[in-house]
GUKOL-379989 format. One line per 3 residues: number of its first residue (from 1); for each residue y negated, x negated, z of N, C-alpha, C. Coordinates in pm, 1 decimal. Each point is the difference from the previous one (the first is absolute). Example, Ala and Ser with C-alpha at 12.3 -4.5 7.8 and 13.67 -1.06 7.14 Angstrom:
BEGIN
1) 569.0:-1319.0:780.0:-119.0:89.0:0.0:-120.0:-90.0:0.0 ~ -105.0:35.0:-72.0:-119.0:-82.0:6.0:-109.0:77.0:73.0
//
This chain:
BEGIN
1) -2138.5:615.4:279.7:55.1:-106.2:-110.1:87.8:66.5:-94.7 ~ 3.1:-25.7:-138.9:42.5:81.9:-102.8:155.8:-104.2:-9.9 ~ 70.4:94.6:-10.3:147.6:-96.3:-59.4:72.4:62.2:-80.7
4) 46.0:-85.3:-87.9:107.8:68.2:-113.1:133.5:-18.4:36.3 ~ 60.4:124.1:11.2:156.7:-4.8:34.0:70.5:-21.1:-119.2 ~ 120.5:-110.7:20.2:97.7:-34.4:-96.2:120.9:41.4:80.6
7) 55.1:97.1:-79.9:133.1:31.9:54.9:117.1:-35.2:-96.4 ~ 84.3:-110.2:27.6:91.7:-48.8:-114.2:110.2:117.7:-29.4 ~ 22.0:8.5:-129.5:66.1:58.9:-88.3:128.1:65.4:91.1
10) 90.2:-89.7:84.8:101.1:27.0:85.9:-31.3:112.2:88.3 ~ -133.7:-52.6:72.5:-47.7:81.7:115.4:-31.6:115.3:-33.0 ~ -63.7:39.5:-98.2:-42.8:114.7:-89.3:119.2:109.1:-15.4
13) 102.3:-84.8:-12.0:112.1:98.0:-94.4:105.8:20.7:141.5 ~ 0.3:-115.8:77.4:106.2:5.2:125.1:-57.5:53.7:151.3 ~ -86.7:-70.4:3.4:-65.1:-7.6:160.4:-130.0:32.4:-6.8
16) -57.7:143.0:-70.0:-113.4:68.8:3.4:-127.2:24.4:160.6 ~ 84.0:6.2:72.3:-28.5:44.0:137.4:-47.1:-88.9:84.6 ~ 46.3:-157.9:-99.6:-72.2:-118.7:73.7:-106.1:-33.0:-47.2
19) -5.3:61.0:-101.7:-140.9:-21.0:-94.9:-95.1:115.5:65.0 ~ 26.1:103.9:36.6:-137.9:47.7:33.8:37.2:-4.0:147.2 ~ 77.2:-76.8:94.8:-57.8:-11.7:128.5:-122.0:-143.7:16.3
22) 61.2:-82.8:-102.0:-118.8:-94.3:-40.4:-87.4:57.4:-9.5 ~ -47.1:115.6:-65.8:-148.0:4.8:-39.1:-46.1:75.6:153.3 ~ 94.7:60.1:84.5:-21.5:45.1:150.1:-91.5:-111.0:78.8
25) 107.1:-83.2:-22.2:-65.2:-149.3:87.4:-124.1:-60.2:-54.7 ~ -22.5:30.6:-83.9:-121.3:-111.2:-111.3:-129.5:154.9:16.8 ~ 16.4:119.5:-6.7:-110.5:58.2:47.0:-25.3:-1.9:134.2
28) 105.3:-18.4:88.5:-15.6:-22.1:149.2:-115.5:-73.4:4.4 ~ 25.9:-107.0:-80.1:-48.4:-148.4:50.8:-180.2:56.0:-76.3 ~ -9.3:69.3:-36.0:-129.4:31.4:-81.3:19.2:-25.4:-123.5
31) 99.2:-29.0:-95.6:-35.3:-43.4:-140.5:-18.5:176.7:-73.7 ~ -53.4:-59.1:-107.1:-7.8:99.9:-101.1:97.6:-26.0:-95.0 ~ 166.6:41.4:5.3:103.3:-21.5:-100.7:-42.0:98.1:-152.8
34) 48.8:-96.5:-125.4:-16.4:64.3:-95.5:150.3:-44.5:-86.5 ~ 56.5:67.6:-114.3:117.3:24.9:-62.5:-39.7:-10.0:-98.1 ~ 47.2:-102.6:-88.6:-25.0:20.7:-142.6:128.4:46.8:-61.8
37) 5.0:147.5:-13.6:115.4:55.4:-83.1:92.4:-60.7:-115.6 ~ -95.1:-61.8:-61.2:63.5:-102.4:-136.7:82.4:-101.8:43.9 ~ 3.0:-78.4:130.5:60.7:-102.3:13.5:144.9:38.2:-2.8
40) 72.7:-142.6:-26.6:138.1:-25.9:-48.1:52.6:-60.1:77.1 ~ 68.6:-130.6:-57.7:72.6:-126.2:94.7:-114.4:-85.3:-15.4 ~ 60.2:-106.9:103.6:-132.4:-114.9:-21.4:85.7:-96.8:-100.0
43) 110.2:17.4:-58.1:95.2:-102.5:-94.4:57.6:-87.0:37.4 ~ 72.4:-6.3:120.9:65.4:-69.1:70.4:176.7:-44.7:-64.0 ~ 47.3:166.0:31.8:122.3:-1.5:-72.8:10.5:-100.4:-117.5
46) -49.9:61.2:-103.3:50.3:-73.5:-113.6:-62.3:-126.6:2.8 ~ -140.6:-73.0:51.9:16.4:-139.3:5.4:115.0:-44.4:91.7 ~ 52.8:20.5:66.1:117.2:-61.3:128.2:117.2:12.7:-134.4
49) 6.5:96.1:-59.3:122.2:23.7:-129.2:27.2:-89.2:-119.8 ~ -145.1:-64.8:2.5:-67.6:-99.3:-115.3:-47.7:17.6:-123.6 ~ -49.7:146.6:28.3:-74.6:71.1:-111.7:-119.4:23.0:24.9
52) -68.3:-156.5:-26.2:-149.7:0.0:27.4:-88.6:51.9:-84.9 ~ 25.6:1.0:-145.0:-73.2:67.7:-116.8:-8.3:139.4:85.7 ~ 107.1:97.3:28.4:-9.6:124.5:38.3:-54.8:28.8:111.6
55) 14.6:-105.9:86.0:-85.2:2.0:138.6:-145.3:-10.7:-4.9 ~ -41.4:-110.7:-63.0:-141.9:-3.9:-50.8:-83.4:127.1:-20.3 ~ 87.7:81.2:-106.5:-61.4:124.1:-34.1:-13.2:102.0:119.7
58) 88.4:10.4:81.2:-29.6:61.4:140.8:-87.1:-73.0:61.3 ~ -10.2:-86.5:35.3:-111.9:-67.1:118.5:-127.8:21.5:-97.9 ~ -9.2:-2.0:-114.0:-123.3:54.5:-74.3:-63.0:101.0:15.2
61) 75.7:85.7:8.1:-28.9:152.1:46.2:-50.7:-6.9:120.5 ~ 98.4:-84.0:111.5:-31.0:25.6:142.0:-135.8:-66.8:15.4 ~ -18.7:-119.7:-65.3:-158.9:-47.3:-15.4:-128.4:92.3:-53.1
64) 42.0:115.6:-49.3:-64.9:59.8:-32.5:24.5:128.8:117.8 ~ 86.3:62.8:34.3:-18.2:112.2:81.3:-74.7:-28.9:107.7 ~ -7.6:-139.3:59.9:-76.6:-61.4:133.1:-91.6:-92.7:-30.8
67) -85.1:19.2:-114.3:-130.3:-72.8:-21.1:-78.5:52.1:126.0 ~ -107.5:-62.3:3.1:-146.4:7.6:124.5:5.4:-54.7:103.3 ~ -15.4:48.5:86.4:-51.0:-95.3:113.9:81.9:50.8:131.2
70) 72.8:108.0:-22.2:47.2:46.0:162.8:99.2:-68.3:28.0 ~ 57.5:-15.6:98.5:79.1:-63.3:44.2:168.6:85.8:-22.0 ~ 83.6:-94.7:1.9:116.3:91.9:-56.9:115.3:-23.3:84.3
73) 70.8:106.7:50.2:92.3:-29.8:127.2:103.8:69.9:-46.4 ~ 143.0:-69.1:26.8:141.5:67.6:-22.4:79.5:-47.7:118.5 ~ 88.3:103.7:9.8:94.9:-3.9:116.7:131.5:-100.6:-58.5
76) -9.3:-97.7:-61.6:86.5:-72.4:-62.7:-49.4:-156.5:-28.0 ~ 11.8:-80.6:92.3:-0.6:-140.1:0.6:36.4:-46.1:-151.7 ~ 167.7:39.9:-19.7:45.5:-41.3:-121.8:-112.1:4.8:-150.4
79) -31.9:110.3:-21.9:-121.4:13.9:-86.2:-106.7:-33.6:-10.2 ~ -58.6:-52.7:152.3:-148.1:-46.6:-12.2:43.4:-166.0:1.1 ~ 104.8:-75.7:35.7:-0.6:-105.9:-26.0:53.3:-44.0:-142.5
82) 57.1:79.8:-57.2:-45.2:20.3:-164.8:-92.2:-41.0:-63.6 ~ -79.9:108.4:40.8:-145.0:14.9:-72.1:-95.7:-128.1:39.6 ~ 7.9:-49.8:141.7:-40.4:-119.2:11.9:72.6:-130.9:-56.2
85) 76.0:-17.9:6.9:62.6:-129.7:-41.4:55.3:-2.9:-159.3 ~ 13.9:107.8:-66.4:76.6:-14.0:-122.8:-53.1:84.8:-106.1 ~ -135.5:41.2:21.6:-22.8:92.0:-124.1:-126.9:-141.9:-32.6
88) -26.7:-128.3:71.3:-70.0:-116.0:-81.7:114.4:-46.9:-82.8 ~ 98.6:-4.1:26.8:114.9:-90.5:-92.4:-10.1:104.3:-144.9 ~ 21.7:137.7:12.4:4.9:80.1:-116.0:-137.6:8.3:-85.4
91) -133.4:-15.9:56.2:-132.6:-17.1:-80.4:-62.1:-127.2:8.7 ~ 63.0:-84.8:33.0:-59.6:-148.4:-17.6:-92.3:-22.7:-114.8 ~ -103.7:-40.2:15.4:-66.6:-44.4:-111.6:-31.6:132.1:-137.0
94) -20.7:102.6:78.8:16.1:103.9:-82.5:-162.4:85.6:66.5 ~ -82.7:96.7:-80.9:-102.6:44.5:9.6:5.9:93.7:154.7 ~ 138.1:23.8:45.9:36.1:74.4:117.7:7.3:-100.5:110.6
97) -38.8:-118.3:-15.3:29.6:-96.0:107.7:-88.9:59.8:95.4 ~ -101.1:4.7:0.0:-132.0:23.9:124.8:40.6:120.4:78.7 ~ 39.2:116.6:-119.7:8.3:95.7:89.8:157.8:37.9:126.9
100) 78.6:-101.9:-70.9:151.1:-2.0:78.5:-104.0:-85.7:121.6 ~ -64.5:-108.5:-7.7:-30.2:-31.1:154.5:-96.1:67.0:71.3 ~ -91.6:83.2:-66.7:-30.7:73.9:83.4:57.0:114.5:72.3
103) 140.6:90.5:-99.6:89.8:82.3:55.0:50.7:-90.7:138.0 ~ 77.2:-120.7:-3.1:58.7:-61.7:71.1:-61.6:31.3:165.7 ~ -127.5:-50.1:-24.5:-96.4:-31.2:95.5:-13.8:183.1:98.0
106) 27.0:69.6:-100.5:-31.3:167.3:79.4:98.9:57.5:28.0 ~ 115.8:-69.1:-37.5:138.6:98.0:32.0:81.2:-57.1:171.2 ~ 39.8:85.0:60.9:45.6:-19.7:112.8:107.2:78.3:39.5
109) 119.3:-90.7:70.3:103.2:100.7:57.3:-73.7:110.5:146.8 ~ 46.2:77.9:-3.8:-3.1:120.6:98.3:-61.1:-61.6:116.1 ~ 97.8:-86.0:113.9:-35.0:-50.8:87.0:-69.1:-98.3:33.3
112) -31.5:-118.6:-119.1:-113.6:-111.3:23.2:-119.5:86.7:-53.7 ~ -34.6:117.3:-63.4:-101.4:43.9:-26.4:-63.3:62.5:137.0 ~ 101.9:91.5:54.0:-53.5:31.9:128.9:-31.9:-105.3:175.7
115) 74.5:-104.6:-15.4:-29.0:-95.2:97.2:-140.0:-84.9:-66.9 ~ 46.5:-56.1:-121.1:-73.9:-85.2:-30.2:-158.6:8.2:-83.7 ~ -6.7:129.9:-47.1:-93.4:41.9:-70.8:-99.7:93.2:89.6
118) 127.7:103.5:59.6:-106.5:93.4:72.8:-22.6:-56.0:189.7 ~ 103.1:-40.9:23.9:15.3:-91.9:142.1:28.0:129.3:83.9 ~ 99.7:88.4:-56.1:69.2:111.4:120.0:113.8:-34.1:5.9
121) 52.7:2.9:91.6:149.1:-47.0:56.1:68.2:161.6:87.6 ~ -67.5:51.9:25.7:35.9:92.2:73.6:-47.8:183.2:-69.9 ~ 109.6:87.6:8.4:-44.3:132.3:-129.8:87.1:114.4:110.7
124) 3.3:-8.1:144.2:31.8:62.9:81.2:153.1:80.4:-16.9 ~ 94.5:-59.2:-76.4:140.5:-5.4:-34.9:63.4:29.6:150.9 ~ 92.5:101.7:-44.4:106.6:-36.5:124.2:143.9:38.9:-38.3
127) 88.6:-91.1:69.5:126.7:9.2:-84.5:99.9:-76.7:125.8 ~ 62.1:106.5:65.0:80.8:-60.0:101.2:152.0:-12.3:-29.7 ~ -17.3:-155.5:-99.0:163.8:-58.5:-46.1:-19.1:-117.5:16.1
130) 116.9:-61.1:-16.8:26.1:-153.7:-39.0:4.4:-43.9:-162.7 ~ -83.1:-106.6:-8.9:48.1:-24.0:-103.6:-15.0:-171.5:-53.0 ~ 4.7:-44.2:-122.6:3.0:-100.8:-21.8:-73.3:-48.8:-126.5
133) -60.0:-108.0:-56.8:-117.3:12.3:-114.3:115.2:-119.2:-80.0 ~ -42.6:43.1:-136.9:60.7:-69.8:-92.5:-84.3:-58.4:-107.4 ~ -25.9:-141.1:-3.4:-95.9:-32.0:-64.3:43.2:-52.8:-155.4
136) -66.2:118.3:-102.4:35.3:-55.2:-148.3:4.1:-105.1:-33.3 ~ -2.9:-46.5:-94.8:-3.8:-143.9:-80.7:-141.1:30.2:-73.6 ~ -23.8:83.5:-65.6:-146.7:13.7:-69.6:-101.9:-10.0:142.3
139) 46.1:110.4:81.9:-140.1:-30.9:107.8:8.1:-118.7:58.2 ~ 89.2:-93.7:45.2:-8.1:-90.8:102.4:-52.2:-123.4:-111.1 ~ 82.6:-0.7:-101.1:-35.8:-135.9:-115.5:-90.8:18.8:-138.6
142) -13.5:131.8:-12.7:-119.5:-11.6:-88.7:-135.7:45.7:33.8 ~ 41.4:95.6:122.7:-126.3:63.9:76.2:-33.1:-79.4:87.7 ~ 72.8:-77.4:101.9:-44.7:-70.3:89.6:-11.7:101.7:118.6
145) 83.4:97.9:24.0:22.6:97.3:109.1:63.0:-17.9:66.0 ~ -35.4:-15.5:145.4:90.5:-39.1:104.1:-34.1:84.0:131.3 ~ -119.9:-35.5:53.8:-67.8:95.7:99.7:-9.3:112.0:-10.8
148) -96.2:44.4:-144.6:-50.3:153.3:5.2:90.2:109.5:58.8 ~ 91.0:14.2:-68.4:99.0:91.0:45.9:44.9:7.8:109.9 ~ -21.4:-97.4:55.0:67.5:-45.1:164.3:-104.5:57.3:75.8
151) -112.7:-40.7:0.1:-120.8:43.5:60.1:-23.7:155.3:2.9 ~ 24.2:66.5:-123.3:-21.4:153.9:-13.0:133.8:42.2:88.7 ~ 135.0:-49.3:-17.8:114.8:53.6:70.2:-6.1:-1.6:148.9
154) -80.4:-100.8:56.1:8.8:-13.4:120.2:-130.1:91.8:88.2 ~ -89.1:45.2:-79.9:-40.7:110.6:83.4:20.0:177.7:-60.3 ~ 148.6:-12.3:-43.9:36.4:140.6:32.1:53.1:22.9:87.6
157) -65.7:129.3:85.1:58.7:-10.3:106.7:126.1:62.5:17.7 ~ 94.8:-76.7:92.1:95.8:39.6:-0.9:164.5:-74.6:-70.8 ~ -80.1:-89.0:-63.9:119.4:-13.7:-105.8:15.3:-174.9:64.8
160) 130.2:-18.4:32.2:43.2:-144.5:7.5:39.1:-82.5:-118.9 ~ -83.4:-80.7:-3.1:66.0:-103.4:-125.5:29.1:-123.0:36.8 ~ 169.6:-24.1:-72.0:80.9:-116.4:52.4:-1.8:-99.6:-175.6
163) -8.7:-99.7:26.3:-7.2:-92.0:-134.9:176.6:-19.5:28.8 ~ 56.4:-1.4:-168.5:144.2:6.3:-7.5:28.0:-167.6:-69.2 ~ 86.1:-32.4:16.6:32.6:-186.0:-10.7:-17.4:59.6:-154.3
166) -6.4:-103.5:-58.9:-61.6:-75.6:-127.5:-93.8:111.9:-87.2 ~ -89.5:14.5:103.8:-78.9:102.5:-80.5:-80.1:-3.9:-146.7 ~ -24.8:-140.3:2.4:-49.8:-38.2:-151.4:55.4:-18.4:-70.5
169) 159.9:27.6:-27.7:103.1:-35.2:-106.3:0.6:140.0:-33.9 ~ 16.4:-13.4:-182.2:-44.6:97.4:-81.2:116.4:112.1:29.4 ~ -29.3:84.2:-30.0:64.6:138.3:33.3:140.7:27.9:-115.0
172) -49.0:-45.3:-128.4:86.9:8.7:-127.3:-23.3:82.7:-119.5 ~ -112.5:58.5:28.8:-18.4:90.8:-96.4:-57.2:-103.1:-137.0 ~ -146.6:-20.4:-18.9:-57.4:-61.9:-76.2:8.8:54.2:-104.8
175) -7.9:156.5:-18.7:-31.7:39.5:-143.8:124.5:-23.8:-98.6 ~ -26.7:-59.9:-114.8:119.1:-46.0:-86.8:89.6:-58.4:80.0 ~ -4.3:-74.4:67.0:95.0:-52.3:94.7:147.0:71.7:22.9
178) -58.9:84.1:88.0:91.6:105.0:36.4:107.3:58.4:-107.9 ~ -38.4:-11.3:-119.1:77.5:72.9:-119.9:80.4:-93.6:-58.3 ~ -73.4:-114.2:-0.6:71.2:-135.5:-97.1:121.5:-50.0:109.6
181) -7.5:-5.0:143.0:49.9:-37.8:102.2:32.8:48.0:110.6 ~ 71.6:91.0:-53.1:23.4:165.8:93.7:84.6:-79.4:145.2 ~ 112.8:-62.3:-80.2:60.9:-68.2:168.7:-71.3:-71.9:92.0
184) -72.0:-97.2:-85.1:-124.8:-90.4:124.4:-66.5:103.3:67.8 ~ -85.3:99.2:-77.3:-79.8:92.4:35.6:71.1:66.4:147.1 ~ 75.4:48.1:-25.8:90.6:99.6:74.9:23.7:-122.0:149.8
187) 60.2:-71.7:-38.8:18.0:-137.5:120.4:-138.9:2.4:94.8 ~ -101.3:-53.0:-68.8:-149.2:-15.0:54.8:-19.5:112.9:73.9 ~ -1.5:134.0:-46.6:-29.2:133.6:62.2:89.6:-10.4:131.6
190) 116.7:-32.1:-10.9:104.9:30.1:111.8:-53.6:-74.1:128.0 ~ -38.6:-165.8:-63.5:-24.8:-64.2:122.0:-123.6:42.9:90.2 ~ -91.5:82.2:-113.9:-168.5:26.6:49.2:62.9:108.5:104.5
193) 78.0:132.8:-44.6:21.1:57.4:66.8:51.6:5.3:149.3 ~ 85.9:-148.9:-17.4:39.9:36.5:95.1:-51.9:-115.2:140.4 ~ -80.9:-30.6:-72.2:-89.3:-73.8:99.8:-96.7:67.5:61.6
196) -38.6:111.5:-67.0:-76.5:114.1:84.0:76.0:76.0:74.9 ~ 136.3:52.9:-34.0:52.1:70.2:85.1:23.1:-99.2:173.4 ~ 34.2:-124.1:-74.7:12.2:-54.7:156.5:-130.1:6.9:110.7
199) -140.6:19.3:-66.4:-58.7:15.9:94.0:-28.0:122.5:71.8 ~ 77.3:87.1:-39.4:-13.6:156.8:52.6:-67.8:79.4:-51.7 ~ -51.8:-34.3:-72.1:-127.6:61.8:-80.7:50.9:158.2:-47.5
202) -75.7:64.3:-6.5:28.8:121.2:-49.1:-68.4:10.7:-132.4 ~ -114.6:-81.7:-47.5:-40.2:17.4:-143.7:-25.1:-162.6:-9.4 ~ -2.4:-8.2:-161.4:-37.0:-126.0:-49.8:-143.1:63.5:-101.0
205) -114.2:-90.7:47.9:-130.6:16.5:-73.9:5.5:-96.5:-72.6 ~ -109.0:25.1:-107.3:-35.9:-106.4:-101.5:-139.8:68.1:-69.8 ~ -73.3:-116.1:-54.4:-94.4:54.5:-66.3:39.5:4.5:-177.6
208) 143.1:-30.3:-2.8:26.0:44.4:-147.8:117.8:106.9:-14.0 ~ -10.6:87.3:-90.6:103.7:108.0:13.9:116.4:-48.1:-120.4 ~ -33.9:-68.4:-59.5:97.9:-58.9:-95.5:150.9:-47.4:77.4
211) -62.8:-97.2:113.1:87.3:-71.1:94.6:82.9:113.4:93.8 ~ -99.2:107.8:28.8:72.9:99.5:109.1:77.1:94.9:-108.4 ~ -39.1:19.7:-113.3:111.8:76.0:-98.0:136.4:-89.5:7.9
214) -5.9:-91.4:-17.6:107.2:-99.3:-3.2:60.5:-8.3:89.6 ~ -31.7:-13.2:127.5:107.5:16.4:141.9:22.5:122.3:15.3 ~ -95.8:117.4:-13.8:44.8:150.2:31.6:136.1:-12.9:-75.6
217) -7.5:7.4:-149.9:160.4:23.8:-41.2:96.1:-49.5:52.1 ~ -38.4:-147.0:8.4:131.3:-61.9:95.0:5.0:67.9:123.3 ~ -71.5:44.2:89.8:15.8:56.1:113.8:82.3:132.5:11.4
220) -58.0:103.8:-111.6:54.3:116.0:-36.9:136.2:-26.9:-14.6 ~ -5.2:-73.0:-119.2:164.6:-27.5:-33.5:115.0:-57.9:107.7 ~ -50.8:-41.5:112.6:47.1:-26.7:100.1:48.6:90.8:118.4
223) -129.8:85.7:-9.2:-2.0:101.1:76.6:-49.6:-30.4:150.7 ~ -63.4:-106.6:13.3:-52.5:-67.2:103.6:-113.5:111.3:40.1 ~ -57.6:-17.3:146.6:-115.2:92.9:52.2:-155.7:-35.4:-34.0
226) -5.3:-117.1:-52.7:-112.3:-102.0:16.2:-72.1:60.7:-87.1 ~ -122.3:-8.3:1.1:-96.8:110.1:-134.9:-119.0:-138.1:-38.3 ~ -64.4:21.8:-86.2:-94.8:-58.5:-78.0:-94.4:103.5:-17.2
229) -126.3:-124.9:12.6:-125.2:67.9:41.0:-130.2:-47.5:-83.3 ~ -73.5:31.4:-93.6:-143.0:-69.6:-11.6:-101.6:3.8:85.3 ~ -86.0:-125.8:-10.0:-92.5:14.6:140.8:-98.1:86.6:-19.3
232) -12.4:58.4:-117.6:-122.6:87.2:-1.4:78.7:145.6:38.4 ~ 118.0:31.6:17.3:40.2:122.3:103.0:4.6:7.8:94.7 ~ 37.0:-185.6:67.2:15.4:-11.5:126.1:-177.9:61.4:57.7
235) -115.5:-53.3:-85.1:-135.1:12.6:80.4:-53.8:104.8:0.5 ~ 81.2:138.1:-83.0:-40.5:129.2:35.0:114.4:76.1:74.3 ~ 77.5:-70.9:90.1:93.0:45.8:74.5:-64.8:48.1:114.5
238) 20.5:166.6:48.0:-36.5:24.7:127.0:-150.5:67.5:-17.9 ~ -57.8:9.2:-116.2:-156.3:12.2:-47.8:38.8:189.3:54.9
//
């Protein structure tokens, strides 16, 4: 299967290793992975900040960069959720409407692609550790992802996964929310980290590096030993 890789801007700049690990997993699954170096942002930051005209310009470029029939896979439910649910608002009653609908059908978050499209739940990973999983708001509510990451993690040899209290509660990041409402954002992050630590976990795992970046900042500031890890990084452990 031919797959187009979409790497969100913050992953490209801050967590490139996760992108490379994602490629390793996809290639192990038998996919032929392509990466269009012209790709930039999906347009979500500008949209969330209220700059819809500027966002539409970025989204128009995204539509061009990912035209064709290949499936598009990304390590971020947040970006995938935006493409699926909000591109239609920007391009409603426009000549790009059908392109938007087509792209939404072809775009997948990493874990749902592995489980729902490829039908693979085991990649030979080994990780002798305790962990807890964080449901991102975008993954849970916009992409309807709940079981897929857990099914993949259940097949990681040596990994003990324990659910945290209030697992479906927001971590407090929310993009511009963390900037505009910093005290609230920090309090929500504190609650999430405290709940994760209470499980005895060594790692917080998620599909979204944006959430993990937020939580990791709080963890580092407090000097806690718990670490954050993206699902793609877990699935290549022990290779």
